[in-house]
DSSP file (Angstrom, degrees, kcal/mol; ACC not computed):
  #  RESIDUE AA STRUCTURE BP1 BP2  ACC     N-H-->O    O-->H-N    N-H-->O    O-->H-N    TCO  KAPPA ALPHA  PHI   PSI    X-CA   Y-CA   Z-CA
    1    1 A M              0   0    0      0, 0.0     2,-0.5     0, 0.0     0, 0.0   0.000 360.0 360.0 360.0 140.7  -18.4    5.2   -5.2
    2    2 A I        -     0   0    0      2,-0.0     2,-0.4     0, 0.0     3,-0.1  -0.886 360.0-146.1-101.2 127.7  -18.6    9.0   -5.5
    3    3 A Y        -     0   0    0     -2,-0.5     4,-0.1     1,-0.1     3,-0.0  -0.772  11.8-151.9 -97.1 135.4  -15.2   10.7   -5.8
    4    4 A S  S    S+     0   0    0     -2,-0.4     2,-0.3     2,-0.1    -1,-0.1   0.854  93.1  27.6 -70.8 -33.7  -14.6   14.1   -4.2
    5    5 A N  S    S-     0   0    0     -3,-0.1     3,-0.1   106,-0.1     2,-0.0  -0.824 110.9 -80.1-116.8 161.8  -12.0   14.6   -7.0
    6    6 A D        -     0   0    0     -2,-0.3     2,-0.3     1,-0.1    -2,-0.1  -0.362  53.0-105.2 -61.7 140.7  -12.0   13.1  -10.4
    7    7 A K        -     0   0    0      1,-0.1     2,-0.2    -4,-0.1    -1,-0.1  -0.507  38.0-115.2 -67.5 129.7  -10.7    9.5  -10.4
    8    8 A I        -     0   0    0     -2,-0.3     2,-0.5    99,-0.1    -1,-0.1  -0.494  26.8-135.5 -69.6 130.1   -7.2    9.5  -11.9
    9    9 A K        -     0   0    0     -2,-0.2    -1,-0.1    -3,-0.0    99,-0.0  -0.752  12.6-154.9 -91.1 131.3   -7.1    7.6  -15.2
   10   10 A V        -     0   0    0     -2,-0.5    91,-0.1    94,-0.1     3,-0.1  -0.916  19.3-124.8-105.7 124.4   -4.1    5.2  -15.6
   11   11 A P        -     0   0    0      0, 0.0     2,-0.0     0, 0.0    94,-0.0  -0.301  34.9 -95.5 -65.6 152.1   -3.2    4.4  -19.2
   12   12 A R        -     0   0    0      1,-0.1     2,-1.0     0, 0.0     5,-0.1  -0.369  34.2-117.7 -65.5 146.8   -3.1    0.8  -20.2
   13   13 A F        +     0   0    0     -3,-0.1     2,-0.4    -2,-0.0    -1,-0.1  -0.775  52.5 159.0 -87.0 104.2    0.3   -0.9  -20.0
   14   14 A S    > > -     0   0    0     -2,-1.0     5,-1.8     1,-0.1     3,-0.7  -0.972  50.0-135.0-135.3 147.8    1.0   -1.9  -23.6
   15   15 A E  G > 5S+     0   0    0     -2,-0.4     3,-1.7     1,-0.2    -1,-0.1   0.813 104.8  65.0 -66.9 -30.2    4.1   -2.7  -25.7
   16   16 A E  G 3 5S+     0   0    0      1,-0.3    -1,-0.2     2,-0.1     4,-0.1   0.819  99.1  54.0 -61.9 -30.2    2.8   -0.5  -28.5
   17   17 A E  G < 5S-     0   0    0     -3,-0.7    -1,-0.3     2,-0.2    -2,-0.2   0.396 129.7 -96.3 -84.2   2.8    3.2    2.6  -26.2
   18   18 A G  T < 5S+     0   0    0     -3,-1.7     2,-0.5     1,-0.4    -3,-0.2   0.488  86.1 131.3  93.6   3.0    6.8    1.7  -25.5
   19   19 A F      < +     0   0    0     -5,-1.8    -1,-0.4    78,-0.0     2,-0.3  -0.772  30.2 163.4 -88.1 131.1    6.0   -0.1  -22.3
   20   20 A Y        -     0   0    0     -2,-0.5     2,-0.5    -3,-0.1    -6,-0.0  -0.975  31.4-141.1-146.3 160.4    7.6   -3.5  -22.2
   21   21 A T        -     0   0    0     -2,-0.3     2,-0.1     4,-0.0    -2,-0.0  -0.983  14.6-152.4-126.1 122.8    8.5   -6.1  -19.7
   22   22 A T     >  -     0   0    0     -2,-0.5     4,-2.6     1,-0.1     5,-0.2  -0.487  29.8-112.9 -85.0 163.5   11.8   -8.0  -19.8
   23   23 A R  H  > S+     0   0    0      2,-0.2     4,-2.4     1,-0.2     5,-0.2   0.893 119.3  52.6 -61.6 -39.3   12.1  -11.6  -18.4
   24   24 A K  H  > S+     0   0    0      2,-0.2     4,-2.3     1,-0.2    -1,-0.2   0.939 110.9  45.6 -63.0 -47.3   14.3  -10.3  -15.7
   25   25 A R  H  > S+     0   0    0      1,-0.2     4,-2.8     2,-0.2     5,-0.2   0.911 112.0  52.7 -61.9 -42.9   11.8   -7.6  -14.6
   26   26 A S  H  X S+     0   0    0     -4,-2.6     4,-1.7     1,-0.2    -1,-0.2   0.905 109.5  48.5 -59.9 -42.6    9.0  -10.1  -14.7
   27   27 A K  H  X S+     0   0    0     -4,-2.4     4,-0.6     2,-0.2    -1,-0.2   0.907 112.1  49.2 -64.7 -41.9   10.9  -12.4  -12.5
   28   28 A M  H >< S+     0   0    0     -4,-2.3     3,-1.2     1,-0.2     4,-0.3   0.930 110.8  49.5 -62.4 -45.8   11.7   -9.6  -10.0
   29   29 A M  H >< S+     0   0    0     -4,-2.8     3,-1.4     1,-0.3    -1,-0.2   0.812 101.6  63.0 -66.1 -29.7    8.1   -8.5   -9.9
   30   30 A S  H 3< S+     0   0    0     -4,-1.7    -1,-0.3     1,-0.3    -2,-0.2   0.721  95.8  61.3 -67.6 -19.1    6.9  -12.0   -9.3
   31   31 A K  T << S+     0   0    0     -3,-1.2     2,-0.5    -4,-0.6    -1,-0.3   0.596  81.3  98.8 -81.9 -11.4    8.8  -11.9   -6.0
   32   32 A I    <   -     0   0    0     -3,-1.4     2,-0.3    -4,-0.3     5,-0.0  -0.669  61.1-160.9 -82.4 123.4    6.7   -9.0   -4.7
   33   33 A H        -     0   0    0     -2,-0.5     3,-0.1     1,-0.1     4,-0.1  -0.745  19.7-152.0-105.4 151.8    4.0  -10.3   -2.3
   34   34 A S  S    S+     0   0    0     -2,-0.3     2,-0.3     1,-0.1     3,-0.1   0.625  80.4  26.9 -97.1 -15.1    0.9   -8.5   -1.3
   35   35 A K  S    S+     0   0    0      1,-0.1    -1,-0.1    22,-0.0    31,-0.0  -0.977 110.1  28.8-145.0 161.2    0.5  -10.2    2.1
   36   36 A N  S    S+     0   0    0     -2,-0.3    -1,-0.1     1,-0.1     2,-0.1   0.859  75.8 166.4  58.2  38.6    2.6  -11.8    4.7
   37   37 A T     >  -     0   0    0     -3,-0.1     4,-2.6     1,-0.1     5,-0.2  -0.353  52.1-102.1 -74.8 164.2    5.6   -9.7    3.8
   38   38 A K  H  > S+     0   0    0      1,-0.2     4,-2.6     2,-0.2     5,-0.2   0.920 122.7  50.1 -56.4 -47.1    8.6   -9.6    6.1
   39   39 A P  H  > S+     0   0    0      0, 0.0     4,-2.4     0, 0.0    -1,-0.2   0.901 111.1  49.9 -60.8 -38.0    7.6   -6.2    7.6
   40   40 A E  H  > S+     0   0    0      2,-0.2     4,-2.9     1,-0.2     5,-0.2   0.930 111.3  48.3 -63.2 -44.6    4.0   -7.4    8.2
   41   41 A L  H  X S+     0   0    0     -4,-2.6     4,-2.4     2,-0.2    -1,-0.2   0.895 111.3  50.0 -64.1 -40.0    5.3  -10.5   10.0
   42   42 A I  H  X S+     0   0    0     -4,-2.6     4,-2.0    -5,-0.2    -1,-0.2   0.932 113.4  46.6 -61.5 -45.9    7.7   -8.4   12.1
   43   43 A F  H  X S+     0   0    0     -4,-2.4     4,-2.0    -5,-0.2    -2,-0.2   0.932 113.6  47.0 -63.0 -47.6    4.8   -6.1   13.1
   44   44 A R  H  X S+     0   0    0     -4,-2.9     4,-2.8     1,-0.2    -1,-0.2   0.886 110.0  53.5 -64.0 -38.8    2.4   -8.9   13.8
   45   45 A K  H  X S+     0   0    0     -4,-2.4     4,-2.5    -5,-0.2    -1,-0.2   0.902 107.9  51.0 -61.8 -40.8    5.0  -10.8   15.9
   46   46 A A  H  X S+     0   0    0     -4,-2.0     4,-1.1     2,-0.2    -2,-0.2   0.895 111.8  47.1 -64.4 -40.2    5.5   -7.6   18.0
   47   47 A L  H ><>S+     0   0    0     -4,-2.0     5,-2.6     2,-0.2     3,-0.6   0.947 113.0  48.4 -64.1 -47.8    1.8   -7.3   18.6
   48   48 A W  H ><5S+     0   0    0     -4,-2.8     3,-1.9     1,-0.3    -2,-0.2   0.899 106.9  56.1 -59.8 -43.0    1.4  -11.0   19.5
   49   49 A K  H 3<5S+     0   0    0     -4,-2.5    -1,-0.3     1,-0.3    -2,-0.2   0.809 107.3  50.3 -59.3 -31.4    4.4  -10.7   21.9
   50   50 A R  T <<5S-     0   0    0     -4,-1.1    -1,-0.3    -3,-0.6    -2,-0.2   0.305 122.5-106.0 -91.8   8.3    2.6   -7.9   23.7
   51   51 A G  T < 5S+     0   0    0     -3,-1.9     2,-0.6     1,-0.3    -3,-0.2   0.652  72.8 142.8  79.6  15.2   -0.6   -9.9   24.0
   52   52 A I      < -     0   0    0     -5,-2.6     2,-0.3    -6,-0.2    -1,-0.3  -0.810  36.6-154.8 -93.4 119.6   -2.5   -8.0   21.4
   53   53 A R        +     0   0    0     -2,-0.6     2,-0.3    -3,-0.1    -5,-0.0  -0.687  22.3 161.8 -96.3 149.3   -4.7  -10.2   19.3
   54   54 A Y        -     0   0    0     -2,-0.3     2,-0.3    15,-0.1    15,-0.2  -0.897  34.0-120.0-153.8 172.7   -5.7   -9.3   15.8
   55   55 A R  E     -A   68   0A   0     13,-2.6    13,-2.9    -2,-0.3     2,-0.4  -0.884  28.8-136.6-119.7 156.8   -7.0  -10.4   12.4
   56   56 A V  E     -A   67   0A   0     -2,-0.3    11,-0.2    11,-0.2    10,-0.2  -0.904  65.8  -6.3-120.9 147.8   -5.2  -10.1    9.1
   57   57 A N        -     0   0    0      9,-0.9     2,-0.7     8,-0.6    -1,-0.2   0.842  68.7-162.0  44.8  54.8   -6.2   -9.0    5.6
   58   58 A N    >   -     0   0    0      7,-0.7     3,-1.2     1,-0.2     6,-0.2  -0.554   6.8-163.8 -70.3 110.0   -9.9   -8.6    6.2
   59   59 A K  T 3  S+     0   0    0     -2,-0.7    -1,-0.2     1,-0.2     4,-0.1   0.669  82.6  66.2 -71.1 -17.1  -11.4   -8.7    2.7
   60   60 A Q  T 3  S+     0   0    0      2,-0.1    -1,-0.2     3,-0.1    -2,-0.1   0.634  90.8  75.3 -81.6 -11.7  -14.7   -7.2    4.0
   61   61 A L  S X  S-     0   0    0     -3,-1.2     3,-1.9     4,-0.1    59,-0.0  -0.769  96.7 -96.6 -99.7 145.7  -13.1   -3.9    4.9
   62   62 A P  T 3  S+     0   0    0      0, 0.0    -2,-0.1     0, 0.0    -1,-0.1  -0.312 109.2  12.8 -57.2 136.7  -12.2   -1.3    2.4
   63   63 A G  T 3  S-     0   0    0      1,-0.2    -4,-0.1    -4,-0.1     3,-0.1   0.355 105.8-108.2  80.1  -6.8   -8.5   -1.5    1.4
   64   64 A K    <   -     0   0    0     -3,-1.9    -1,-0.2    -6,-0.2    -7,-0.1   0.951  41.2-136.3  47.6  67.2   -8.1   -4.9    3.1
   65   65 A P        -     0   0    0      0, 0.0    -7,-0.7     0, 0.0    -8,-0.6  -0.137   5.4-129.1 -54.2 146.1   -6.0   -3.6    6.0
   66   66 A E  S    S+     0   0    0     10,-0.8    -9,-0.9     1,-0.2     2,-0.4   0.876  93.3  21.2 -64.0 -37.8   -2.9   -5.8    6.9
   67   67 A V  E     -AB  56  76A   0      9,-2.1     9,-3.1   -11,-0.2     2,-0.4  -0.998  65.8-170.8-136.4 135.8   -4.0   -5.9   10.6
   68   68 A I  E     -AB  55  75A   0    -13,-2.9   -13,-2.6    -2,-0.4     2,-0.6  -0.991   9.5-166.1-123.3 132.5   -7.4   -5.3   12.2
   69   69 A I  E >>> - B   0  74A   0      5,-2.2     5,-1.9    -2,-0.4     3,-1.1  -0.859  11.6-174.3-114.4  93.3   -7.9   -5.0   16.0
   70   70 A K  G >45S+     0   0    0     -2,-0.6     3,-1.0     1,-0.3    -1,-0.2   0.852  75.0  65.1 -58.0 -41.1  -11.7   -5.4   16.1
   71   71 A K  G 345S+     0   0    0      1,-0.3    -1,-0.3    -3,-0.1   -17,-0.0   0.836 118.2  25.9 -53.3 -36.5  -12.0   -4.8   19.8
   72   72 A Y  G <45S-     0   0    0     -3,-1.1    -1,-0.3     2,-0.1    -2,-0.2   0.329 107.9-117.8-110.1   4.8  -10.8   -1.2   19.3
   73   73 A K  T <<5 +     0   0    0     -3,-1.0    53,-2.8    -4,-0.6     2,-0.5   0.950  57.5 160.2  53.5  53.9  -11.9   -0.7   15.7
   74   74 A L  E   < -Bc  69 126A   0     -5,-1.9    -5,-2.2    51,-0.2     2,-0.5  -0.909  26.8-166.2-107.7 132.2   -8.3   -0.2   14.5
   75   75 A A  E     -Bc  68 127A   0     51,-2.8    53,-2.6    -2,-0.5     2,-0.5  -0.982  10.9-166.8-116.1 123.2   -7.2   -0.7   10.9
   76   76 A I  E     -Bc  67 128A   0     -9,-3.1    -9,-2.1    -2,-0.5   -10,-0.8  -0.942   5.4-171.8-119.6 127.7   -3.5   -0.9   10.3
   77   77 A F  E     - c   0 129A   0     51,-2.9    53,-2.8    -2,-0.5     2,-0.6  -0.914  13.7-155.6-114.6 142.4   -1.7   -0.6    7.0
   78   78 A I  E     - c   0 130A   0     -2,-0.4     2,-0.4    51,-0.2    53,-0.2  -0.924  24.3-159.5-117.1 102.9    2.0   -1.3    6.3
   79   79 A D  E     - c   0 131A   0     51,-2.9    53,-1.9    -2,-0.6     2,-0.2  -0.685  12.2-131.5 -95.2 130.5    2.7    0.7    3.2
   80   80 A G     >  -     0   0    0     -2,-0.4     4,-1.9    51,-0.2     5,-0.2  -0.526  20.7-125.9 -73.4 144.0    5.7    0.1    0.9
   81   81 A E  T  4>S+     0   0    0     -2,-0.2     5,-2.4     1,-0.2     4,-0.3   0.799 103.9  46.5 -63.6 -30.9    7.6    3.2    0.0
   82   82 A Y  T >45S+     0   0    0      3,-0.2     3,-0.6     2,-0.2    -1,-0.2   0.980 117.6  35.1 -77.6 -58.4    7.3    2.6   -3.7
   83   83 A W  T 345S+     0   0    0      1,-0.2    -2,-0.2     2,-0.1    -1,-0.1   0.789 126.0  40.0 -71.8 -28.0    3.6    1.8   -4.3
   84   84 A H  T 3<5S-     0   0    0     -4,-1.9    -1,-0.2    25,-0.1    -2,-0.2   0.360 113.4-119.6-106.0   4.7    2.3    4.1   -1.6
   85   85 A V  T X 5 -     0   0    0     -3,-0.6     3,-0.6    -4,-0.3     2,-0.5   0.977  26.9-162.9  66.7  76.1    4.7    6.9   -2.4
   86   86 A Y  T 3 <S+     0   0    0     -5,-2.4    -1,-0.2     1,-0.2     5,-0.1  -0.773  83.4   0.6 -82.5 128.3    7.1    7.9    0.3
   87   87 A N  T >> S+     0   0    0     -2,-0.5     4,-2.2     3,-0.1     3,-0.8   0.925  78.2 172.8  57.8  50.9    8.5   11.4   -0.6
   88   88 A W  H <> S+     0   0    0     -3,-0.6     4,-3.3     1,-0.2    -2,-0.1   0.863  71.3  59.4 -58.5 -40.0    6.6   11.6   -3.9
   89   89 A N  H 34 S+     0   0    0      1,-0.2    -1,-0.2     2,-0.2    -2,-0.1   0.836 112.5  40.3 -61.9 -30.9    7.7   15.2   -4.6
   90   90 A E  H <4 S+     0   0    0     -3,-0.8     4,-0.4     2,-0.1    -1,-0.2   0.861 121.0  42.5 -79.7 -38.6   11.3   14.1   -4.6
   91   91 A R  H >X S+     0   0    0     -4,-2.2     3,-1.0     1,-0.2     4,-0.6   0.832  98.4  71.3 -81.7 -33.6   10.8   10.8   -6.5
   92   92 A K  G >< S+     0   0    0     -4,-3.3     3,-1.4     1,-0.3    -1,-0.2   0.903  98.5  47.0 -54.8 -49.7    8.4   12.0   -9.2
   93   93 A P  G 34 S+     0   0    0      0, 0.0    -1,-0.3     0, 0.0    -2,-0.1   0.738 108.1  59.0 -66.8 -18.1   10.9   14.0  -11.2
   94   94 A K  G <4 S+     0   0    0     -3,-1.0     2,-0.6    -4,-0.4    -2,-0.2   0.557  74.5 112.2 -86.3  -8.0   13.4   11.1  -11.0
   95   95 A L    <<  +     0   0    0     -3,-1.4     8,-0.1    -4,-0.6     3,-0.0  -0.542  33.4 161.8 -69.4 113.3   11.0    8.6  -12.7
   96   96 A K        +     0   0    0     -2,-0.6     2,-0.6     1,-0.1    -1,-0.2   0.786  47.7  76.0-103.1 -35.9   12.7    7.9  -16.0
   97   97 A T  S    S-     0   0    0      1,-0.2     5,-0.2     2,-0.1    -1,-0.1  -0.711 117.9 -26.5 -89.5 120.3   11.1    4.7  -17.3
   98   98 A N    >>  +     0   0    0     -2,-0.6     4,-2.5     1,-0.1     3,-1.2   0.872  69.2 171.9  50.4  52.2    7.6    5.0  -18.7
   99   99 A P  H 3> S+     0   0    0      0, 0.0     4,-2.0     0, 0.0    -1,-0.1   0.806  72.0  66.9 -62.6 -27.6    6.5    8.1  -16.7
  100  100 A R  H 34 S+     0   0    0      1,-0.2    -2,-0.1     2,-0.2     5,-0.0   0.820 114.5  30.2 -62.0 -29.0    3.3    8.3  -18.8
  101  101 A F  H <> S+     0   0    0     -3,-1.2     4,-1.9   -91,-0.1    -1,-0.2   0.891 121.8  46.9 -90.5 -50.8    2.2    5.1  -17.1
  102  102 A W  H  X S+     0   0    0     -4,-2.5     4,-2.8    -5,-0.2     5,-0.3   0.836 105.2  56.5 -70.6 -36.0    3.9    5.2  -13.7
  103  103 A I  H  X S+     0   0    0     -4,-2.0     4,-2.5    -5,-0.2     5,-0.2   0.969 114.1  38.5 -63.4 -52.3    3.0    8.8  -12.6
  104  104 A P  H  > S+     0   0    0      0, 0.0     4,-2.3     0, 0.0    -1,-0.2   0.891 116.1  55.0 -63.2 -35.7   -0.8    8.3  -13.0
  105  105 A K  H  X S+     0   0    0     -4,-1.9     4,-1.7     2,-0.2    -2,-0.2   0.948 113.1  39.8 -60.5 -49.6   -0.5    4.8  -11.6
  106  106 A I  H  X S+     0   0    0     -4,-2.8     4,-2.0     2,-0.2    -1,-0.2   0.887 114.7  52.3 -70.4 -39.0    1.2    5.9   -8.5
  107  107 A E  H  X S+     0   0    0     -4,-2.5     4,-2.3    -5,-0.3    -1,-0.2   0.855 107.6  53.1 -65.9 -32.9   -1.0    9.0   -8.1
  108  108 A R  H  X S+     0   0    0     -4,-2.3     4,-2.9    -5,-0.2    -1,-0.2   0.892 106.0  53.5 -66.5 -38.7   -4.0    6.8   -8.4
  109  109 A N  H  X S+     0   0    0     -4,-1.7     4,-2.3     2,-0.2    -2,-0.2   0.921 109.4  48.5 -59.3 -43.2   -2.6    4.6   -5.6
  110  110 A M  H  X S+     0   0    0     -4,-2.0     4,-1.8     2,-0.2    -2,-0.2   0.921 112.2  48.4 -62.4 -44.1   -2.3    7.8   -3.4
  111  111 A Q  H  X S+     0   0    0     -4,-2.3     4,-2.1     1,-0.2    -2,-0.2   0.914 110.5  51.2 -62.4 -43.4   -5.9    8.8   -4.3
  112  112 A R  H  X S+     0   0    0     -4,-2.9     4,-2.8     1,-0.2     5,-0.2   0.888 105.6  55.7 -62.8 -40.2   -7.1    5.3   -3.4
  113  113 A D  H  X S+     0   0    0     -4,-2.3     4,-2.4     1,-0.2    -1,-0.2   0.911 108.7  47.9 -58.3 -42.5   -5.4    5.3    0.0
  114  114 A K  H  X S+     0   0    0     -4,-1.8     4,-2.3     2,-0.2    -1,-0.2   0.905 111.7  49.9 -64.7 -41.5   -7.2    8.5    0.8
  115  115 A E  H  X S+     0   0    0     -4,-2.1     4,-2.5     2,-0.2    -2,-0.2   0.918 111.2  48.8 -62.9 -43.8  -10.6    7.0   -0.3
  116  116 A V  H  X S+     0   0    0     -4,-2.8     4,-2.6     2,-0.2     5,-0.2   0.919 109.7  52.1 -62.6 -44.8  -10.0    3.9    1.8
  117  117 A N  H  X S+     0   0    0     -4,-2.4     4,-2.4    -5,-0.2    -1,-0.2   0.926 110.9  48.0 -56.5 -45.2   -9.1    6.0    4.8
  118  118 A Q  H  X S+     0   0    0     -4,-2.3     4,-2.3     2,-0.2    -2,-0.2   0.914 110.9  50.2 -64.3 -43.3  -12.3    8.0    4.4
  119  119 A Q  H  X S+     0   0    0     -4,-2.5     4,-1.0     1,-0.2    -1,-0.2   0.919 112.6  46.8 -61.5 -43.8  -14.4    4.9    4.0
  120  120 A L  H  <>S+     0   0    0     -4,-2.6     5,-2.6     1,-0.2     3,-0.4   0.888 110.7  52.1 -67.1 -38.9  -12.9    3.3    7.1
  121  121 A Q  H ><5S+     0   0    0     -4,-2.4     3,-1.9     1,-0.2    -1,-0.2   0.892 105.4  55.6 -62.8 -38.6  -13.4    6.6    9.1
  122  122 A N  H 3<5S+     0   0    0     -4,-2.3    -1,-0.2     1,-0.3    -2,-0.2   0.779 105.7  52.2 -63.1 -25.5  -17.1    6.6    8.0
  123  123 A M  T 3<5S-     0   0    0     -4,-1.0    -1,-0.3    -3,-0.4    -2,-0.2   0.289 124.6-108.9 -91.3   8.5  -17.2    3.1    9.6
  124  124 A E  T < 5S+     0   0    0     -3,-1.9     2,-0.3     1,-0.3    -3,-0.2   0.764  70.2 145.2  69.5  29.6  -15.8    4.5   12.8
  125  125 A Y      < -     0   0    0     -5,-2.6     2,-0.5    -8,-0.1    -1,-0.3  -0.708  47.4-133.8 -91.1 148.2  -12.4    2.9   12.4
  126  126 A T  E     -c   74   0A   0    -53,-2.8   -51,-2.8    -2,-0.3     2,-0.4  -0.894  26.2-146.3 -96.9 132.6   -9.2    4.5   13.5
  127  127 A I  E     -c   75   0A   0     -2,-0.5     2,-0.4   -53,-0.2   -51,-0.2  -0.853  17.2-174.5-109.1 133.6   -6.5    4.1   10.8
  128  128 A F  E     -c   76   0A   0    -53,-2.6   -51,-2.9    -2,-0.4     2,-0.5  -0.993   3.7-170.1-121.0 131.9   -2.8    3.7   11.3
  129  129 A R  E     -c   77   0A   0     -2,-0.4     2,-0.4   -53,-0.2   -51,-0.2  -0.985   5.8-174.0-122.6 121.7   -0.5    3.7    8.3
  130  130 A F  E     -c   78   0A   0    -53,-2.8   -51,-2.9    -2,-0.5     2,-0.2  -0.904  21.8-127.4-113.3 142.1    3.2    2.7    8.8
  131  131 A W  E >>  -c   79   0A   0     -2,-0.4     4,-1.6   -53,-0.2     3,-0.7  -0.607  24.1-119.7 -81.0 148.7    5.9    2.9    6.3
  132  132 A V  H 3> S+     0   0    0    -53,-1.9     4,-2.6     1,-0.3     5,-0.2   0.895 115.0  55.7 -54.3 -42.4    7.9   -0.3    5.8
  133  133 A H  H 3> S+     0   0    0      1,-0.2     4,-2.3     2,-0.2    -1,-0.3   0.824 103.2  55.5 -65.3 -28.6   11.1    1.5    6.8
  134  134 A E  H <> S+     0   0    0     -3,-0.7     4,-1.8     2,-0.2    -1,-0.2   0.906 109.4  46.4 -67.1 -40.6    9.5    2.5   10.1
  135  135 A I  H  X S+     0   0    0     -4,-1.6     4,-2.1     2,-0.2    -2,-0.2   0.952 115.4  45.7 -64.5 -49.3    8.7   -1.1   10.9
  136  136 A K  H  < S+     0   0    0     -4,-2.6    -2,-0.2     1,-0.2    -1,-0.2   0.877 117.1  44.6 -62.4 -38.4   12.3   -2.2    9.9
  137  137 A D  H  < S+     0   0    0     -4,-2.3    -1,-0.2    -5,-0.2    -2,-0.2   0.784 122.7  33.4 -77.6 -27.1   13.9    0.7   11.9
  138  138 A N  H  < S+     0   0    0     -4,-1.8     2,-0.4    -5,-0.2    -2,-0.2   0.597 107.5  63.0-111.1 -12.5   11.8    0.4   15.0
  139  139 A L  S  < S-     0   0    0     -4,-2.1     2,-0.2    -5,-0.2    -1,-0.1  -0.942  72.9-131.2-118.7 137.1   11.0   -3.2   15.6
  140  140 A K              0   0    0     -2,-0.4    -3,-0.1     1,-0.1   -94,-0.0  -0.560 360.0 360.0 -80.1 146.3   13.4   -6.0   16.2
  141  141 A T              0   0    0     -2,-0.2    -1,-0.1    -5,-0.1    -5,-0.0   0.464 360.0 360.0 -82.7 360.0   13.1   -9.2   14.1
């Protein structure tokens, strides 16, 4: 892949650098799922209820969109506020724990989202990105 901007380098997560993982943190992180999250299920249920048929987590498409509507070439992502950075300018200065790791990590996620959008647009897909809070606030469970 050719990057329009330099690819952001993320430092390795190592205990020698002061990065560490407690058992409690490890247990919390293990609960985070990458697919079939509650917001995704709420969104898919709303589509199904309206008679809209779709595919989920298509590995052949860049970024593995949560929902694909092939008929209309729609790629739909449901982005979590933390990993996909909702209000980054407000949140960035507040990062206290391991900022040398987390700032490049999160900025790389932002860069990757833009790259994925561009790749899908090149494939003539229309991209929709919804924040988790938008799904929770606007769709009934």
